[in-house]
N, C-alpha and C positions, 0 to 999 in steps of 0.2 A: 333739591337734588341736582348734582352736577352730572351733566350728560355731555359727551363729546359728540357734536353734531356730525363731524366727518365720519364717525362710526355708524351713525344712524341713517346715512344717506341710502336711499333705496333707488334703484334704477327703474325708470319707467319701463313698462312692458314692451313698448315699441321702440325703445332707444337702441341704436346700433351698438353691437359689442365691439370692444377694442380688437384690433387685428390679432389673431391668435399667434402665439410664439411656438406652438406645438406643431405636429406634423399634419394636422387636418386643414383642408381648404374648403371654401364655400361650394366648390363645384363637385364635391364628393357625394355620391349617392348613398342611400341607406345600406345597400348591399356592400359598398366599399367600407362603410363604417363597421358593419358587422364583421367583415373579413379582418379588420384590424384588431378585433377583439378575440380572435381565435387563439388557440394554444400557441405556446412559443414555437418558433420555427425549428426545423430539424436540419442538422448538418451531417452529411454522410462522411464517415471516415474513409479515406482512400490512401493509396500508396504515396501520393504527393505529400501528404502530411508526414509520412515516415521519412521521406527524402529530405523534407524541410528541416528535420532535426539537425542535419549535418551543416546547415547554414550557420550554426553556432560554433563551428570548428574554425580554428585559425589555419593559416597555411602550413604551419608546422604539424598541426593535427592531421591535415590531409597527407602530408609526407609520411607520418607515422602510420596512418590508415593504409596507405599504399604498401608500406613494408609489411604490415600485418596481413593484408590480403595475399601478397605473394608468399609470405611464410605459411599461411594456411593452405594455399594451393600445393606448395611443396610438401608440407607435412602430409596432406591427403594422398599424394602420389606415392609416398614411400611404402604404403601397405600393398598395393598391387605389385610394385617392384619386388617386394619381399616374397610374394607368391612365385614370381619368376625364378628368383634365386632358390626358393624351396623346391620348385619343380626340377631344377637342374640337379640339386642334391639327390632327390629321389631317383632321377634318371640315371645318375652316375652309380648310385647304390645298386639298383636292379641290374644295370648293365655289368657291373663288376661281378655280381653273384650269378649271372645267367650262365648256364652250362655252355662251355666252348668260348667263353669270353677271353679276349686277347689283351685286356688291360692289365698292366703290371701293377704290383703293389705300390711302387714309388710314384707311378703316374696317377694312381688313384689318390694317394696322399696329397700330391701336389694340387690336384683338382679340388680336393676338399679344403685345403688351406686357402686356396684362391677364393672359393665361394664363401668361406667363413669370413674372410676379410671384406668381401662385398657386403655381407650381412652386417658386419660391424660398422662399416661405413654408412649404411642405411640407418643404423642406430644413432650415430653421431649427427647425421643430417636431421633426423626426426627430432632428436633432443634439442638441437639449436633452434630449428624452425618452430617447434611447439612452444619453446620458452618465449621466443619473440612474439609469436601469435598471441599467447595468453596475456603477456604483459601489455602489449600495445592495445588490444581491444578492451582490456579491463580498465586501463588508465584513461583512455579516450572516452570510454563510456561514462566513467565517473565525472570527467571534466565537462562533457556535454550535458549530463544530467544536472550538474551543479549550475551550469550557465542557464539552462531553461527554467530551473526552479527559481533562480534569482529574477530572471526576466518576468516570469509569471507573477511573482510577489510585487515587483515594481509596477507592473501594469494593473494589477488588482487594486493596489492602493491609490492608483490614479483614477479609479472609477467612482461613480456616485454609489451611494449606499443601495440604491434600487437594484443594482446589478447583483449584489449579494442576496437581496430579497427575492430575486427571481430564481436563485439556485435552490436545489433541494437542501435540507439541513445537512451540514457537514460536508457539502460538496467541495468547497474551496479547500478546506483542511485535508480532505481525502485526496484531492488532486495533488497537492504539494508533498504528500507523504507517500501513501501506498501507490497511487497512480504513477508518481515519479519513479518509484522502485521498479514498477512494471516496464516503464519506458527504458530505464537504464539497462535492464536485463536484455531487452531486445536490440540494443545497439552496442553491446559490449561482447562478452565471451560467447554468447549465444549466436551472434552474427558471425564471429570467427569460426565457431563450430559448424555452422551452416555452410560456410564456404569450404571448409575442410572436407566435410562429408560429400559435398557435391563433386569436388575434385576427385575424391576417392571413387565415387560412382563412375564418373567419366573414364578415369584411368583404368579401372577394373574391367569395364565393358570393352575398352580398346584391347587390353591384354588378352581377354578371353576370346574375342573374335579373331585376333591375330593367331592364336594358338590353334583353334579349331572352331569354325563358325557353326557347324552342324551340332556338335556337342554342346556348344553354348546355348543354342536355341532350345534344345531338348531340356537342358538343365534349368533354363530360365522359366520353364513352366511352373517351377516352385513359386516364382513371384506372382504369377497369375492366380495360383491356388491361395496364396496368402492374402492377396487383394480380395478374393472372393470371401474368405473367412472374415476378414476385417469389415468388408462391406455388409456382411450379414449381421455380425454381432455388435459392431461399433454403434450404429444408430440406437439400438436397444439399450446399450450401456450408457450412452449419453443421455437418453431419456430418463433412465432411472437415476443417474447422477444429478440431473436437474431436479428431480423430486427430492432427493436427499439434500441438495443445496437449499431448496426452498424451505424444507423443514428446519435445517440448520439456521437459515435466516430468521425464521419465526422464533426459534428458541433464542437466537442472539438478540432479536428485537425486545423480547420479554426481559432478558438479562440487562440490556442497555437501559431500558426504561426504568427498571427497578433500581439499578445501581445509581442512576442519575439522581434519583430522589430517595436514596437509601434511608435517610433520616426520617422522611415522611412515612416510608414503609414501616420502619421500626415504631414510630409513634402510633400508627394505626394498628399495629400488631398483625400486619398482612403478610408476614413472611411465609406462613404455611400455604396460604392461598396462592401466592405467586409461585412458590416451589412446585405446587401441584400443576399449575399451568405450564411451567417450564418443563416438568417431567412429561407432560402430554406430548409436547413437540419433540422431546428427546426420544420418546418411545416411537413416535412416528418415523424418526430417522432409522431406528433399528428395523422396523418393518420393511422399509424400502431397501435396507441393506440385505435382507433375506432374498429379495428379488435380484439383487446385484450379484450375489455369490455364484449361482449356477451359470450366469452369463459370462463372468470373468473367467471362471474355471473352464467352461467349454471353449472359450476363445483361446486361452493359453494351451489347453490340451491339444486342440486341433493344430495350432501353430507349431508346437514342438513335434507333433506327429509328422507334419509336412516337411519340417527341416530334416529330420532323420530319414524320412522316406525319400527325400531329395538325394541323399547320399546313395541310396540303393539305385535310384533311377540313373544317376550319373555314372556310377561304376558299371551298371549293367550295359548301358549304351556305349560307354567308353571301352569296355572289354570287347564288345561286338565290333566297334570301329577299329580297335587295335588288331583284332584277328583278321580284319579285311584290309589292313595296311594303310588305313587313313590316319593313323596316329603313330608317332615315332616310338614313344615309350609311355609308361604309366605316369611319368612326371607331368606330361601334358594334360592328362586327365585331372590330376590334382590341381594344376594351375587353373584350369577352367572351373573346377568345382569350388575351389576356395575363392576365386574371383567372383563367381555368382553369389556365394554366401556373403562375401563382403558387400556386394550390391544390396542384398536383402537386409543385412544388418544396418547398413548406412541409410537405406530408405526408411527403415523403422526409426533410426535415430534422428533423421532430419525432421521428423514430425515435431519434436520438442522445440528446436530452435525456430522452426517455421511458425509454430504456434506462438512463440515468444515475439517474433517479428509482427505477427498479426495483432497481438495484444498491444505491442508498442505503438502500432499505427493508430489504434483507437485511443491509447493514452496520449499520444501526441496531439490528436484532434481535440481532446479535452483541454489541453494546454492552450492550443491556438484559438479556441473559441473565445477565451478571455483575453489573450494577447492581442488578437485582431479586433477586439471590440473597440468602437470609436470612443475616444476620451472626451469627457465634457470640457467645455471652455474653461480655462483657468483664470482668465482676466488679466489685466495689466496694470490697473491703477493701484498706486500705493500711497504712502503717507503724505507725500508732497502734493498729491492730486486729489485726495479724498480724506475726509475725517471720519473717525469712528465714534465721535462724541455728539453726533447729530441724531435727530429722530429717524426711526426706521419706519417706512411707510409701505403698507400693502394697498395696492390700488386694483380693485375689481379682480381679485385673485380667485380663480376656479382651478381646483386641483384634484387629480385622482392618481392613486398609486399605479405604477406600471403592472404590478402583479394583480391588481383588481381594476382594470381600466374603465369599467362601467359603473363603479361605485364613487359617487361624488363626495369627497371629503371636505373640501372648502368650496363654498358656493357664492361667487361674486363678493369675496371678503374685502371690506374696506377697513383698515386698521392703522392706527398710528401708535408706535411704541415711543413714548416720550423719553428724551435723553435726560440722564441724571436723576431719574425717579424710579420708584419701585412699581413696576407694572405687573399686576397679578392677573393670570388668565385662568378662569375656572369654567366649569360647565359639565353637562352629562358626558358619560363615556361615548367616544366616537364623534365628539363635536369638532375635532380638529386641533386640539391644544398642542399635542406633541408634533403634529404636522407643521405647525408654525415654527417650532424649534428647529425641525429638520430643514425647513426652507431657509431660515436665517443662517444655519450652520452650513448651507450649501450642500447638504447631503442629497437633497433633491432639487431639481430645477424646474422652471416652467418652459423648458425647451423640449425637443424631441428626446424621449427617454427610451432607449432600445431595450429589448429583452434578449438575453443570451439564448443562442440556439442550443437545442438538445442534440448531443452526439449519438448517432446510431451507427451500427455496423452495416455495411453495404448490403449484405444478403438479407438483412432483417427488414429493410425498408419497405419492400413490396407487400409483405403480408401483415403489416402492422394493423391496418383498419379491420381486417377480418378476424383479428385475434384480440379485440378490445377487452373482452371479458377476462381472457386469460392474462393479459398484461396487467389489468387492474388487480387481479388476484396476486400476481407476483409482487406488485408494489406493496400491497397489504402485507404480504408474507415478509417482506424485507423491512417493514415498518418505516418505509421511506415516503415522505410527503413531497411530491414534486410540485414546487410552487409555481404552477402554471397559471397564466391569466384566466379569469373566468370567461366562459363562452357566451353568457346570456347578455343580450342587449348591446347597443353600439357603444364605442368608447366615448368617454367624456372629453369634451374639447377643453384642453388645458390652456389657460391664458391668464393675462394680467401682468402687473409689474410690481417689483419690490425695489424700493429706492432708499438711499441714505445720502445725505448731503447733495441731493440733486443728481446722483449717479445711480444707474442700474446696478443692482447687487452682482449680476453676472459679469459686469465689466471690471469689478475689483479683483485684484490678485487674491486668489482663494487662500493661499497660505498666510499672506499678510492679514487678511480679514479674520481668519480663524485665530491668529495669534493675538488679536484684540479681544477675544471672547474667552471667558472662563466658564466652564460647564461643570455642573454638579448634577448627576443623574440619579434616578431612583435606586439603581443597583450599580454603584461605582465599581469600576474594575481597577484592581491593583495588580501590577506585574509581580512575578515571583522573584522579588529583589528586596533590597533593604528599604526601610522607611525613607531614608535620605534620597535614594535613587528615585523612588516613586514620586516624591514631592519635586525633586529637581528636574524631572521630565517636563514639568510645567514651564521651565525656563527656556526650553527650545523654541526658537523663533522670536524670542524677546531680545531686548537690547543687552540682557545679561547672559546670553547664551555662551559667550566666549570669555566670561570672567574667570578669575582664578578660583581654585577649589575652595579657598578660605572664604572668598566673597560669596560664593554660591551657598556654602554652609550657613553663612550669616543670614542670607536671604531666606533659606529654608527654615531656620529657627524662628525668624520673624513671622513667616507665614504660619508656622505651627502655633505660635503664641496667639496670633489673631484668630485662629480657628479652634482654640482651646485644646489642640492636640498635644501640646507640650505637657499637659497635666498627666497623661498616661505614658507618654514617651519617656519622661524623666524617671519613671518607676521601673522601666525595663532595664535589665542588666546591660544590654548593649546599646541602649538609647536609640539614636538615629540609625545605627548600623544593625538594628534588629531585622532579621528576615521575616517578611509578612506571610510567606507560604503561597501556595498555589491559589491565585485569585484572592489573596488576603485572608485565607482560611484561618490563620492564627489570631485574627483580630475579630472583635465583635462588630455588629452592624454599625453602631454609633461611632466606633473608632475608625472604621473604614470611611464613613461619611466625612469625619473631620479631616482625615488625610486627603480625601478628594477635594474638600474645600480649600485646604492649604495648597494643594497642587494647582487649583484653579486661580488662586489669588496671588501666588508667588510671582507671577509674571506681571502683576499690577494691571489687569485688563480694564479696558474702558467699558466693556459690557459683561455682565454676569447673568448666566442663565441657570436657574434652579428648576430642574425638571422633576417634580415630585420628590424632592431631595430628602424628605422625612417620612414618606409613606411606608417604607419598609422597616421602620424602627418603632420600638415600643414607646409608650407615652413618656416614661422617665427619660429614655435616651433622646426622645424628640426635643425635649426642652433644652438640653445642653447644645444639641446640634442647631436648634433654631436660634439660640443666642449667638452661636458662631456665625450663622447665616446673616443675622441682623447686623452684626459688626462688619461682615464682609461686604454687605450691600451698600454701605454708606458711600456717598459721593460717586456712585456708578450708575450707569443705565442697567437696571435689574429687571429681568423677566422671570417671574415665578409661576410655574405650573403646579397647581396644588389640588388634591382631593380633600385633604384635611383643611377645612376652611378656617379653622382657628389660627392657622399659621399665617394667614394673609390679611388679618383684620387691620394691621397698621400700614398696609400698602397705600401708596399715593393714589393709585387708580386700580380699580378692579374691572376687568373686561369679562363679560359672561358670553360664552359661545354656545350656540345651539344649532345643530344641523349645518355647521360650516359657515355660520353668519354671526355677526355681533348682535346679541339679543338685548343686552343692557351694558351700561358702562357708568362707573362712578366710584365714590368711596364706599366703604362698608356701611357707614351710617346712612348715606343717601339711598343705597340700594335696598336696605332693610325697610325703608319707608314705603317702597312700592308694594301696594297690596296685590297679592297674587303674582308677584314677580318670580322670575326663574331663580334668582340668587337667594331671595328670602326663603323660597321653597326648599332649596338645597340645604340651607342652614338649618331650618327646622327639621328636615328629614334626618340630617346627620346628628342633630342633638338627640332625637328620639332613639336612634339606633345605637349611639355610642354613649349617651349620657353626658352630663356636663363634666368637662375635665377638671381634675383637682390640681391644686398648686403643690407641686413637690418641692419647690424652692431650690436652694443651692444644694440640698442633700442629694440631688440626683447625680451630682458629679461623683460622689463617693460610691453610691450604690451601683452606678453604671460601670465604674472602672474596676472595682475590686474583684468582682467575679470574673472579669475578663482576664486579669492577670493570673488568676488561678487557672483559668481556662488555658492560657498560654503554657503555664507550667505543666498542666495535665497533658496537653498535646505533646510537649517536649518529652514528658515521661513515656507517653505511649509510643513516641518515635523510637525511644531507646528499647522499649519492650519489643516492638515489631521488628526493629532492625536485628535484635538478638534472635528473635524467632526466625527471621530470614536467614541469618547466618547458620542457624541450626539446620534449616532446610538444605542449605548449600552443602553442609557437611555430610549429608546422606549419600552414600555411594550407590552405584548402579546395581551391584549384586544384592545389597541389602534390600533395596527398593523392589527389585525384581522378585526376590525370594518372598517378600511380603505379598506382592501382587499374586504370585503363583499360589501361595497358601490360601489367600482369600478367594480364589477363583476355583474352588473345588467343584462347582457345578459344571465347569467346562473341561475338567480333566480328561474325560473320554475323548472329547474332540481334540485336545492337546496331544494325547498319545496316538490318535489316529493320524494327525498331521505329522508326527514324528515318524510313524511307520511309512506313510506315503513318501515323506522326504527321503527316507532310507532307500525306498524303491527307485526313486529318481536318481539318487546318488549312485546306486548300484549299476544303473544303466551306463554310467560314464566309463568305468573300467571295462565293461562288456563292449562298449563302442570302440574302445582302444584295441581290444583283442580282435574284434571283427575287422577293424581298419587294417591292422597288421596282416591278417590272413588274406584279405582281399588284394593287398598290394603284392604279396608274394605269389598269389595265384596268377598274376600277369606273366610270370616266368613260364608257367605251364602253357599259356597261350602262345608265347614266343617260340616254344620248342615244338609242340604238336597240335597247336590250335585247339586245345581242349578248353571249352568254355564252362564245363560243369562246375569247376571250383568257384569261378567268379559268379556264376548264376546262383549257386547255393549261398554264398556269403552275401550276395545282394539281397536274397530272400531273407536272410537272417537280419539284415538291416531293417526290413519291413516289419518283422516280428518285434525287433527292439523298439521301433518307432511306435508300434501299437502299445507296448507296455509303458513306454515313457509318456505317451499321450494320456493314457488312463491315469497314471500316477500323478501327473501334473493337475489333471482335473480334480482328483480327490484332495490333494494337498491345498490347492487354491480355494476350492469350494468350502472345505471345512475351516481353514484358517480365516477366510474372510467372514464367514458367519460367526465364528468364535470371537473375533476381534470386535465385531459390531456389538455383540452382547456385552463384552467387557467394557467397551467404551461408554455405552449408555448407562451402565450401572454406576461407573465412577463419575460420569458427567453429572448425574442427578445428585450424587453424594457431594460432589465438588460445589455445586450451586447451593445446596442446602447449607454446607459449611460456611460459605461466604455470606449468605443471607442472615445467618444467625450470629455473625460476629458482632462485637461491640462497635459502636459508631466511631470510637477512637481509632479502630483498625484502619478506617478509610482516610484518616488524616495523614498517614504515611505517604510519602511521595511515590513509593512503589506500589501503593494500593489505591491509586486514583481510579475514577470511574472508567476511563478509557483503557487503562492497563488491565484491570480485572476483567472487563468485558472481553478484551482481546484474548486473555489467558483462558477464559471459560470456553472460547471457541477453539483455541490452538492446542492446549494441553491434552484434552480428551482425544483430539484428532491425532496427536503424536502417539498417544497410548494405543490407539487403534492401529496406527501404522506399525508400531513395535510388535504388537501381538498378531498382526495379519500377515500380509505378503512378505514383509521384511523378516519376520521370524521364520516363515517357511523358507525364505531364501537362505537364511543362515543354516537351517537344517540341511538343505540341499547342498550348500557349499561345503559344510562340514563332512558330509558323507562322500562328496566328490573328492575332497582332499584325502580322506582316509582310504577310499577305494583306489585312487590314483597311485598313492604312495605304496600301497600294498601290492598292487599288480606290477608296479615298476620294479620293486625289489624282488618280486617272484620271478620276473623274466630276465632282468639285467641289473644285478645289484651294483656292479661297478659304475654303470652310467647313472643309476638311481642315486648312488652315494654322492656323486658330483652335483647332481641336480638338487638334492636335499641340503647339502652342506654349503653350496655356493649360490646356486640359482635361487632357491626358495628364500634364504635369508635376505638376499638383495631385493627380491620382489616384495617381501613382507615389510622390510624396513622402509623402502621407498614409498610404498602405499601408505604406511603409517604416518610418515612425515608429511606426505602430501595431504592426507586427511587432516592431520593436526593443524597444519598451516592454513588449509582451506577454512577450517572452522575458526581459527584465530582471525583470519582476514575478514570472514563474514561477520564475526562478532564485532570486530573493530568497525567494519563498515556500518553495521546496524546501530552500534552504540553512538557513533559520531553523527550519522544521519538522523538517529533518534533525537539527539540533542538539538540539532538544527531544525528538525521537523517539529519538535515540541515547542521551540521558540517561535517558529512560523505559525504553528497552530494557535498558540496563545495570542500572537499578534493579530491574526485574522479574527479570532473570537472577540477581540477588543477593537474591532474596526472603528467604531464610533469614537472610542477613547483615543485611539492612535491618530485619527484624522483631526479630531478637535484639538489635540495637543501638537499638531503638525509634526508628528514623530515619523512620518513615512520614510524620509531619507535616512534618519538615524536607525530605524528598524532594518531597513534594507542593507545599510552599511554593516551593521552588526551581523546580519544573516550572511552577507557576503564573506565576512571574515571567518565565520564558523565554517562555511563551505570551503574556503581556501585552506584553512587548517586541516580539514579532512583530506583534501586532495594531496597535500604534502605528506601527511602521515600515511595515506594509502599508497603513495609512490614508494616509500621506503619498504613497506610491508610487501607490496606486490612483486618486487624484484625477486625476493626469496621464494615466494609462493609460486611464481611462474617458472623459476629454475627447477624447483622440486617437482612441479607438475610435468614439465618437459621431460625430466629424467624418468619419473615413474611411468609416464605414458609410453616411453620408448625403451625402457629397460628390458622388456620382453625380447626385443630384437637382439640385444647383446647376449642375453641368456640363451636364446636359440642358437646364436652363432657358436657359443661355447659348447652347447650340447651336440651340435652337428660335428664340430671339430673333434671332440673327445669320442663321440660315437663312431665317427669315421675311423679313428685310430683303432678302436676296439674291433670294428668290423674288418679292417685290413689285417688284423692279427688273428682273426677268426675266434676271438674270445666271446663274442655274442653272435647270434644269428640275426637274419634280416627281420624276422617276425618280432623278435625280442626288442630290436632297436626301435621299430615303428610303434610297438605297444608302449614302450617307455617314453619315446619322444612325444607322442601325441598327448601324453598326460603330463 
């Protein structure tokens, strides 16, 4: 028997340990050791994280931001100034029609012309300022988001693999995709909107108090009332929304898990069982939706009651103040009323950008946790100072993973990997075989290995311990496994040395060292690119990296011949230029393995690591791959990790690991002679469970390749079919789809028509409000002549009656629509999932039907359906009846003024709104598509972290990602210019339209073609 004595050296019990390279010291107490094994630390997101985002801005970005801030402030001020001009209009009108007025017709027309020009000037100012505001914030937001995405990816690839191990599944991918989108939203247009609304609030308060402080204070009681309503209902709504989100998360977890292994589900015939489980959580969502509908309906009903009642309060107190001589005219009342209403609306609207800023703060913290993480030592020694053709020596290596710091994986391991020979490492599961590979690849080190902090929101930190059970339930609901270190026992003291050519492995330049290693793993990862590109990635970091394209193709072909990959490549129509699909889905397992072998040997590495390279292949496929591996292993230091012991019989040396130590070492024949040995026991156990392998001979080449080519053809055909189906889906228009949806929802028709009726009631309130508004304005003339308050009091009371009707109608329309939409959503959500689960497996080979895409659509599409049939549909009904009612009453009272409004003003408003909506959608689609492309690339790269780092592709990946982001910024710049101009025009066009209405209405008033009541009824609508 050949036994390596250096592998069998056992340390005496009392011998001193080498000085640890890890974070522990001899002076640490047991409590301190326990403390180090606690769950990963927490990092509280704060506003500093948000401000730090702007450190990625250049000086030109700051200049642009300054311009955007001033433009936002200016745009916000225009609305309160508009109220001032409006108040002067109303004052001039009432003064001109007041009995005994001395204002001549020409003077009246001049004053109207002047005020109309002021209003038009405000339109121009707001148009320019809003265009600048939107363009600047949008573009800088995209630039900063791109910069932080790139920096995150660069820093992530600079980390050891244990950093990814410490993250929850999908955390890194989610950060660079969805979390980055959240961050971008909080630093772009939402930030500009927040500045604009705040400037509006400040300017409106100043204008209102300057006009009349007492009326302002009385009218501002509306704000206190609204805060009271929101404070009562909002916590309950948020609580129910949390329950809905939790149920949605559970349903999404079931869908994600099922779709990730959809072929296994189909093979087991488990579709119906999984569909029933999914339907259970979907139904739970509907039950929670029933609780939400009365809360949202009650909140909106009380809010609209308060707003209309606020009109009554303001006019009642304003009339009283006017009769007592504390107000000059009714125009001041309107300035105060509209200013307070602007404050109310702006306060409500600031919640959205404020929430976006808060979410961006947490998102930024998620980025900086990784960006700020300490980078492992890269080493400096290269080819001239160290050799990769010497033995690799493990000296007294004890190791535990940072995610399981108390579990000892390697226990004082002494091992020599002999250069130029085939070294096979075998042993029971958990013995440390793959850990040795990870240490040689420098994915893990024997130094201090930190664990990433968990990001929490500031307000949630205090109550965390008291809500342990609840948080655990949430984690389960979301199907997220938080890879935190175990808490039981003290952490293992990590120590020992790994050397080659007399140098510590940590002192060698990590990229140079990895470029000397070829790795073939159990599940090889192939990028969604051509066969040529996938193999040529192995040349990066090698002497042939900068060779000509022809030379690289020659090297790739040579590597494919050595790995027997040319046998199936030559049969493909496009040969080396054949796309392999997502993760190589268009190739069989054996073909993927042979390409991975070609990629690992194309750089002619000194060291070849085969980590269970044939364990995922059937016996026939194993033989051809094993032949390729045997050829690749010649004249190289080869390390083979194997479970199938038949593949390592010819190894020069077999090392048997057990519980992190070398149990036996020798050749196959020598180890089989050890009676009761670990290796011989493994061989006998495997022979009993698998049976003796049969020799398939060279026939395996044909039988393994031919079905695969058919499979590729089948997949290509399925892609044509699915793409055709997709195009058919896109051809369906909105009205056809909605008609089918309406017809299939007969069970909710009563609710639908009740929503329609309640929407009509809300819409009818609008022309009534216009009529009451005109009446109460004219009633101020009676106060001015004989101090008669009866008219103003009566119409103020009518506003209270109208407020009650509007409030009740809003409650009904929201209550019914919300409950109806929840029912429809759950119905189609279950049908949607069932339809997906029972699709043919070829359906999921299409790039648009990937696991992530379908999972995302299962969550988003039913949600959009709920939004369509819920509050959005109710809003459409209300808006429709508003328009019909407003046009009807306008033509009834002042057809000449209404004609100008309908023929000039209305088309301008509709066209500008349409083009704004169209370009916003186009811009968002472009934004999503391009970022989806870069995010998909980044996600694929992060998912292949081990492959990327072993091939030293980090710089190439980051450079390609940077180019994708730069292309997006350039294309977004061109699109954003037109979108911003259209947004600025559509947002300010109402001012120009009002200027026209006032000017034309003033002309009609001066000629006594319409009365004052008719003008205000028409104008307010």
